[in-house]
C-alpha positions in Angstrom: 9.5 21.4 7.9 7.9 18.1 6.6 5.6 15.8 8.5 8.5 13.3 9.3 10.4 16.2 11.0 7.4 16.9 13.3 7.0 13.2 14.1 10.8 12.9 14.9 10.6 16.0 17.1 7.6 14.6 19.0 9.4 11.2 19.5 12.4 13.2 20.7 10.3 15.2 23.1 9.2 12.0 24.8 12.8 10.9 25.4 15.0 13.5 27.2 18.4 11.5 26.7 17.7 11.2 23.0 16.7 14.8 22.5 19.8 15.9 24.5 22.0 13.5 22.4 20.5 14.8 19.0 21.1 18.4 20.1 24.8 17.7 20.7 25.4 16.2 17.3 27.1 18.1 14.6 24.6 19.5 12.1 25.8 17.1 9.4 25.0 14.0 11.7 21.5 15.5 12.5 21.0 15.8 8.8 22.0 12.2 8.3 19.3 11.1 10.8 16.6 13.3 9.1 17.5 12.2 5.7 17.4 8.5 6.6 14.1 9.1 8.2 12.8 11.0 5.1 14.1 8.3 2.7 11.5 5.9 3.9 8.8 5.4 1.3 6.1 3.7 3.5 4.7 5.4 6.5 5.2 2.3 8.6 8.9 2.3 7.6 9.1 6.0 8.7 7.8 5.3 12.0 10.2 2.3 12.4 13.1 4.5 11.5 11.9 7.2 13.9 11.8 4.7 16.8 15.1 3.2 15.8 16.7 6.8 15.7 15.4 7.5 19.1 16.7 4.2 20.5 20.1 4.8 18.9 20.4 8.2 20.3 19.4 7.2 23.8 22.0 4.4 23.7 19.4 1.6 23.8 20.3 0.1 20.4 23.7 -0.3 18.7 24.0 1.4 15.3 23.9 -1.5 12.7 26.2 -1.3 9.7 24.9 -3.2 6.6 
């Protein structure tokens, strides 16, 4: 398990709704979130993506489509 997984798990542990939503996702959707976080090159971008993922999972931010 990579460092980004640990950081993401820590962020999820701090938000019960996001953690619960993530656990309900299909494995392929969980993989999509983790791959997106892992693809960040800069550490700052990784932390931004982790926070965005938690917000999306908790329903605080709409998913942006580019």
